[in-house]
N, C-alpha and C positions, 0 to 999 in steps of 0.2 A: 774831273783830270781833278784832285786834291793837290790841295798850295803844299809846297817843298818843307818846309815851314814847319815848328809842330805851334801846335796854340800857348800861347803865361796857359800856365792854372787856371789863373779864374777866367778866364776862357773858359776852358775844357769844363771848372768846374759845373759856373752861370747855365753852361750851356747841356750839361747833364740835368737841372736845376728845371729848363724852359722843357727842358724834352718830357724828365718822368709827371711837370703839370702837364705836358698836353697830354702823356698814358691814361691819368686824373680824368681827362674832361671828355675824349673817347672811350675812358669807359662807363661815367656820363650817359649814354647817348645810346643805350639799349636804354637801359630805366625810363630813359624820358619817353623814349618814340611805345614803351609797352603801354605806361603810363598813362600816359599820353589815349594811347585808342584804346584804354579800358578806361576812359573819361567817361571818354565820344558813343564808346559800349552801352558803359550806365544811362546817362544820364535818353541816350536816344531808344537803348534798348527794355529798359528800368527804366523810367523816366524820376533815376535817382542823384541826385551831386550834391559836391563834398564840395565846398569851398578850402576846407586844407588841400583836398587832391590836389584846387586847381595849385593851388600857392607855391603846392610839394614841386609840381609843371616848371613853377617858371622861375620860384632855385634855383633851381636842374638847368636852365636856356641856359640864367646866368654864370653859378659852376664853367658852363661850359664856356662859355664863350669870357669869362675873364682872365680862365687858368687857361682856354687856346690862347690869345695875344702871343705870348712871352711864343711858343712853343710858334707860332706865327711868322713872328719876326727872325724869330732862328730861320724855319725854314723858305725863307722868301715869301710866306705867299699872301701877303695883305696885298690891297688893292693895289695897286701903284697904276700908272702911267709911266706901261714901257715901251710904247708907240717912240716915246721922245727921245728916254734912259738911251737907246739900245740906235742912237744918233753918237752917241760917245763913246769913248776912247774907252776901253775896261778902267785905265790913271782913270778920266773924265770921272766913267761914273761911280768909284768907287768917291770922289771929291764932293760928287750931289749923296750919292749917300749918305757921310757921313756930315756937309753938309746939312742937313735936310737930319737924320738924328738929333742935330747937335743943339741945333732951331724947334727942333718942329717936339719929336718923341719924347725927345731924357726930360722940356721944363713941361709936355702935360701933363706926361709922365705921377716926374717924382710930383709938382701939384695937385693930383689925383692922386697921390696914394698925404699927401698933406692932411689933401678937406674931407678924406674917409675913410681917414681914425675916428676922428672926433666926433664922423658920423654912426663912425658901428660904436665906438665909448657907453656915448649920451642911448644909442636905444642898448644897447648890454644892461648896464645902470640901472636907467627906465626900466627893465623888465617890461620895451615896448612889442606889443603885441596888434595881431593884423585888429582896423575894426572890422574886418569881415563875422560872424556868427563862423565858428569855426574853424575861425581863422590860426592861423602859426603866430609862433614866436618874429619875430626881424628884426635880433641879430646874427645869427646862421646868416641870410641870402648879408647881408651888410660888413659882411669882414671883407664878405669878397671880393671889395671895391676897393680899403685898400693891397690885398694877401694880390690881387689879381695884376691892378696899379706896379707897383713892388717889381712884381716880378720879371714885368715891362720892364722897365726904369731900368732892371740890374739887365737882364737878356739888348739892351737898347746900350748899359758898358761897355757889357759884349762884342755888339754887332758895328761902337769903333771902335775897340784895339784893334777891333780884323783892319779894318778899313782900312786903321794907322796901322797899319803891319806889313800892307797890302802895299800901303801906295809907302808907303821904305825901301822897302822891296819888290820890289814890280811884276812884284809873287801873287796877283790872280785870280781865286775858286769862281771856277766855272759857274756862272748859277744853272745853267741845267744845274750839277751833279748830285741840288743839294732838291732832296725829291722828300714833299710831303707830308707821302701817307710812304708810312714806313717802310720795308721791303715791297716795292712794287718799283716794279727796273725801269730804266729809263727811256727804254724807247713807250712801255708803259703810258708814261707819266706824258710823251711829248704825244700823244692820244690825249689829255683829263689836260691841258693848257689850250688843247688847238678848241674846247668844248663851251 
């Protein structure tokens, strides 16, 4: 069941941005898996190891995690205590979501965005390099912290606006309609949810 009201433009724009970040994160999974397999084969079959290639793996994993966070929030895919939440009415669930978004997620994401910027800026201006032989420059992975947390904070704002609108109008979207996997049928999603 889709909500009968049209979301405000800012909510739709933030949601599209989070979906884009999720697509980017998803696109990085295949190169990460290929690189991981290639590194393992090179290490064990040819006795070859590269710190640079290992660091690229870490960078890709960081990008997937940090860019995918806002997408996961939009699609209600973060770890949560559903056994407790489902005991409440839809209005109660929306209120609990609103409180946790305001008191925990938004301050956390804003704090890490704020603290992550100097973390990146120092690395960028000092041209920080890995201390490992053959290692990479550090700023490309360090910019992911403020970028990923800023995207998460923006999606937090979108979710807050959705909950406020739901509480105000009484129109609560069904959580099961929000598939975390684009194009996955609700029946298939039910199987994934129970695994």
